[in-house]
C-alpha positions as CSV (number, residue, x, y, z in Angstrom):
1,M,83.2,36.3,39.5
2,S,80.7,35.1,42.1
3,D,77.0,35.5,41.9
4,P,76.4,39.3,42.4
5,G,73.6,38.5,44.8
6,E,76.0,36.8,47.2
7,I,78.0,39.5,49.1
8,P,80.5,37.9,51.5
9,V,81.8,39.4,54.7
10,V,85.5,39.7,54.7
11,L,86.9,39.7,58.2
12,F,90.4,40.6,59.3
13,A,91.4,39.2,62.6
14,Y,94.5,39.1,64.7
15,A,94.8,38.4,68.5
16,R,91.6,39.7,70.1
17,P,89.4,36.6,70.7
18,D,86.9,38.5,73.0
19,H,86.4,41.3,70.4
20,L,86.0,38.7,67.6
21,T,83.4,36.8,69.6
22,R,81.3,39.9,70.2
23,L,81.3,40.8,66.5
24,L,80.5,37.3,65.3
25,A,77.6,37.1,67.8
26,V,75.9,39.9,65.7
27,L,77.0,38.7,62.3
28,R,75.6,35.2,62.9
29,T,72.0,36.7,63.0
30,E,72.5,38.6,59.8
31,G,72.1,35.9,57.2
32,V,75.7,36.3,56.0
33,P,76.0,34.0,52.9
34,R,79.8,33.5,53.2
35,L,82.6,34.5,55.6
36,I,86.1,35.0,54.3
37,A,88.4,35.4,57.3
38,F,92.1,36.4,57.2
39,A,93.8,35.5,60.4
40,D,97.2,37.3,60.7
41,G,100.2,35.5,62.0
42,A,101.7,36.3,65.5
43,K,104.2,39.1,65.9
44,G,106.0,37.1,68.6
45,R,105.7,34.4,71.1
46,A,103.6,36.6,73.4
47,D,100.8,36.8,70.8
48,E,100.8,33.1,69.8
49,D,98.1,32.0,72.3
50,P,95.5,34.7,71.4
51,V,96.2,34.2,67.7
52,N,95.5,30.5,68.1
53,R,92.4,31.2,70.1
54,V,91.1,33.5,67.3
55,R,91.7,30.8,64.7
56,E,89.9,28.2,66.8
57,I,86.9,30.6,67.1
58,L,86.8,31.0,63.3
59,R,87.1,27.3,62.7
60,A,84.1,26.7,64.9
61,V,81.7,29.0,62.9
62,T,78.9,26.8,61.5
63,W,76.3,29.4,60.7
64,A,77.9,30.3,57.3
65,P,80.4,28.8,54.9
66,V,83.8,29.9,56.0
67,E,87.0,30.4,54.0
68,L,89.8,30.8,56.6
69,I,93.1,32.0,55.5
70,E,95.7,31.6,58.3
71,R,98.7,33.7,57.5
72,P,101.9,31.9,58.5
73,Q,103.6,35.3,59.2
74,N,102.5,38.6,60.6
75,L,101.7,41.0,57.8
76,G,100.2,43.8,59.9
77,L,96.9,45.5,59.1
78,G,98.0,47.5,56.0
79,R,99.6,44.6,54.1
80,S,96.9,42.2,55.3
81,V,94.0,44.3,54.0
82,L,95.7,45.1,50.7
83,T,96.7,41.6,49.9
84,G,93.4,40.1,51.2
85,I,91.1,42.4,49.3
86,N,93.1,41.8,46.2
87,E,92.3,38.1,46.5
88,V,88.6,38.7,47.3
89,A,88.1,41.3,44.5
90,A,89.4,38.8,42.0
91,R,86.5,36.4,42.8
92,H,83.6,38.6,44.1
93,E,81.8,41.5,42.5
94,A,81.0,43.1,45.9
95,F,82.1,42.5,49.5
96,I,81.7,43.9,53.0
97,V,84.8,44.3,55.3
98,F,85.0,44.2,59.0
99,E,87.9,44.1,61.5
100,D,87.7,42.1,64.6
101,D,87.5,45.1,67.0
102,L,84.3,46.6,65.6
103,V,80.9,46.4,67.1
104,C,77.8,46.7,64.9
105,S,74.1,47.2,65.3
106,P,71.7,44.4,64.3
107,G,70.8,44.8,60.6
108,T,74.2,46.3,59.6
109,Y,75.0,43.6,57.1
110,A,71.6,43.9,55.5
111,W,71.8,47.7,55.3
112,M,75.3,47.6,53.7
113,A,74.5,44.7,51.3
114,G,71.2,46.4,50.3
115,A,73.1,49.6,49.4
116,L,75.7,47.7,47.4
117,R,73.0,45.9,45.4
118,Y,71.0,49.1,44.8
119,Y,74.0,51.1,43.6
120,R,75.7,48.3,41.7
121,D,75.5,50.1,38.3
122,E,76.2,53.6,39.6
123,R,79.8,54.0,38.6
124,R,80.4,56.9,40.9
125,V,79.4,54.9,44.0
126,F,82.7,53.3,45.2
127,S,81.8,52.2,48.7
128,V,79.4,52.1,51.6
129,T,80.1,52.2,55.3
130,G,78.3,51.7,58.6
131,W,80.2,54.5,60.4
132,T,79.2,58.2,60.6
133,H,79.8,60.9,63.3
134,P,78.2,64.2,64.2
135,R,81.4,66.0,63.5
136,V,81.3,65.1,59.9
137,Q,77.6,64.7,59.2
138,P,75.8,67.4,57.1
139,S,73.2,69.3,59.0
140,R,70.4,68.7,56.4
141,T,70.6,64.9,56.0
142,G,68.0,64.3,58.7
143,P,67.1,60.6,58.8
144,S,68.6,59.9,55.3
145,A,71.8,58.4,54.3
146,Y,74.3,60.7,52.5
147,F,77.2,60.5,50.1
148,D,80.7,61.7,51.2
149,A,83.8,62.1,49.0
150,R,85.9,60.8,51.9
151,A,85.8,57.0,52.3
152,E,85.9,55.0,55.5
153,S,87.9,52.2,57.0
154,W,85.8,51.3,60.0
155,S,83.4,48.9,58.3
156,W,83.0,49.3,54.6
157,G,81.7,47.6,51.5
158,A,82.9,48.0,48.0
159,Y,82.9,46.6,44.5
160,A,85.7,44.8,42.6
161,R,85.4,47.6,40.0
162,S,86.0,50.3,42.6
163,W,89.0,48.5,44.1
164,Q,90.8,48.6,40.7
165,G,93.9,50.8,40.9
166,M,94.6,50.2,44.6
167,D,98.1,49.0,43.7
168,Q,99.2,52.6,43.5
169,T,100.6,54.0,46.8
170,A,99.1,56.9,48.6
171,L,102.0,59.1,47.5
172,E,101.5,58.1,43.9
173,K,97.8,59.1,44.2
174,V,98.8,62.4,45.8
175,A,101.1,63.1,42.8
176,A,98.3,62.3,40.4
177,L,95.8,64.5,42.2
178,R,98.3,67.4,42.2
179,R,98.8,67.0,38.4
180,S,95.0,67.2,38.0
181,G,94.8,70.3,40.1
182,I,92.9,68.7,42.9
183,A,93.9,69.9,46.4
184,V,95.2,66.9,48.4
185,D,93.7,68.3,51.7
186,T,90.2,68.6,50.2
187,C,88.7,66.1,52.6
188,G,91.0,66.7,55.6
189,A,94.4,68.2,56.1
190,D,95.4,65.1,58.0
191,L,95.6,63.0,54.7
192,P,98.9,64.3,53.3
193,A,100.7,63.5,56.5
194,M,99.3,60.0,56.5
195,A,100.3,59.5,52.9
196,E,103.9,60.3,53.9
197,V,104.1,57.6,56.5
198,E,101.9,55.0,54.7
199,A,104.8,52.5,54.0
200,R,106.6,53.1,57.3
201,D,103.5,52.7,59.5
202,N,101.9,49.9,57.4
203,L,98.8,51.9,56.7
204,W,96.3,51.2,53.9
205,A,93.2,53.4,54.4
206,V,94.8,56.7,53.4
207,R,95.3,55.1,49.9
208,W,91.6,54.2,49.8
209,L,90.5,57.7,50.7
210,Y,92.7,59.2,48.1
211,H,91.5,56.6,45.6
212,H,88.0,57.9,46.0
213,L,89.1,61.5,45.6
214,M,91.3,60.7,42.6
215,H,88.4,59.1,40.7
216,G,85.5,61.1,41.9
217,G,84.2,58.2,43.9
218,L,81.6,58.5,46.7
219,C,81.0,56.7,49.9
220,L,77.5,56.2,51.3
221,R,77.2,56.8,55.1
222,P,74.1,56.0,57.3
223,P,72.2,58.8,59.1
224,M,73.3,57.4,62.4
225,T,76.3,55.2,63.1
226,I,75.7,51.5,63.1
227,V,79.3,50.6,63.7
228,Q,81.7,51.5,66.5
229,H,85.3,50.8,67.1
230,A,85.8,48.9,70.3
231,G,89.5,48.4,70.2
232,Y,90.6,51.0,72.7
233,D,92.0,48.6,75.4
234,K,95.1,46.8,76.4
235,A,94.6,44.3,73.5
236,A,94.9,47.1,70.9
237,T,98.0,47.1,68.8
238,N,97.5,50.6,67.4
239,A,94.5,52.5,68.9
240,K,94.5,54.1,72.3
241,A,91.7,55.5,74.4
242,E,92.7,59.1,73.7
243,D,92.4,58.5,70.0
244,A,88.6,58.0,70.2
245,W,86.0,60.4,68.8
246,P,83.3,60.7,71.5
247,G,79.8,61.8,70.6
248,A,78.5,59.1,68.3
249,V,75.9,56.8,69.8
250,L,75.5,53.3,68.3
251,A,72.0,52.9,66.8
252,E,69.9,50.2,68.4
253,R,69.3,48.8,64.9
254,A,70.4,49.7,61.3
255,P,67.9,52.0,59.6
256,A,65.4,50.6,57.0
257,P,65.6,53.2,54.3
258,A,62.3,54.2,52.7
259,A,64.3,55.2,49.7
260,W,68.0,55.2,48.9
261,P,69.4,58.8,48.2
262,L,70.3,60.1,44.8
263,V,74.0,59.8,44.0
264,R,75.0,63.3,44.9
265,E,77.9,64.4,47.2
266,A,76.9,66.2,50.3
267,M,79.4,69.1,49.8
268,E,79.2,70.3,53.4
269,C,81.2,67.2,54.3
270,R,84.4,68.6,52.9
271,A,84.3,71.6,55.2
272,L,83.3,69.4,58.1
273,W,86.3,67.1,57.5
274,Q,88.6,70.2,57.3
275,A,87.3,71.3,60.7
276,A,87.5,67.8,62.2
277,A,90.9,66.9,60.8
278,P,92.9,70.2,60.4
279,A,96.6,70.5,59.8
280,P,98.2,70.7,63.2
281,P,100.5,73.6,64.1
282,G,104.2,73.3,65.0
283,R,105.3,71.1,67.8
284,I,102.0,69.2,68.3
285,R,102.2,67.8,64.7
286,R,103.8,64.6,65.8
287,I,101.2,63.9,68.5
288,F,98.4,64.6,66.0
289,N,99.9,62.4,63.4
290,R,100.1,59.5,65.9
291,I,96.4,59.9,66.7
292,L,95.4,60.0,63.1
293,A,97.7,57.1,62.2
294,A,96.0,55.0,64.9
295,R,92.6,55.8,63.3
296,F,93.8,54.7,59.9
297,R,95.2,51.4,61.3
298,G,92.0,50.6,63.1
């Protein structure tokens, strides 16, 4: 394992050079000790040029040591993340993950890395994230970070210990939860439908969310969002503009916590997720599932 003080950024990139450039412009000011970049292969000839441009941008990074893994074939986001994090977790005790279509506030890496260091020995803390939203934020958190039983896929940091067991599929985790008497829609009625299509749609995040619930793991969220998804444009492969959640304003800078919160789940989050991600009725189910699938893919 690597020095626990060194927390690398793991970056998953595909064919969006402009998005990647914007994200790297912030990360280069953050004191990132190591960048591990997974560049997925092109789906077809139309994507070859932007894929090559993305790889050129990553090869040109000089502000941090770079490990660049150029996939010869297209894995898609789900397989790329699962195989990539397996490789990283075998060598690093903790890591922070970004996708190329995210935008973050200055100080985001420091905030997430600080949280990972602080909660290193708290076994119930599985992950941290830079994303939060008024729809799912408890009313009493104020300026403080809070713990949620539902994990996040839009920027997240985790430990090798909390990644253990991610070889189980989402449906296998659903079955285990049901045997334990835990409701599989506890943190959102959208999750069971996503588990059903995990393999078909090459998803990964629904497995991560159920992994937290299965083991009683918690995710730390900031009091205001310091990460936004910027991939709602013609370069997007999965997300569309109508899939966005409006209402969260990107903070000018990541917060400097006076004190990290006690490891205690904000129970209000469960009801908030139920309201934000309900089970859709009848004939609009397919549309709803497409929207939620886009959110899980990133």
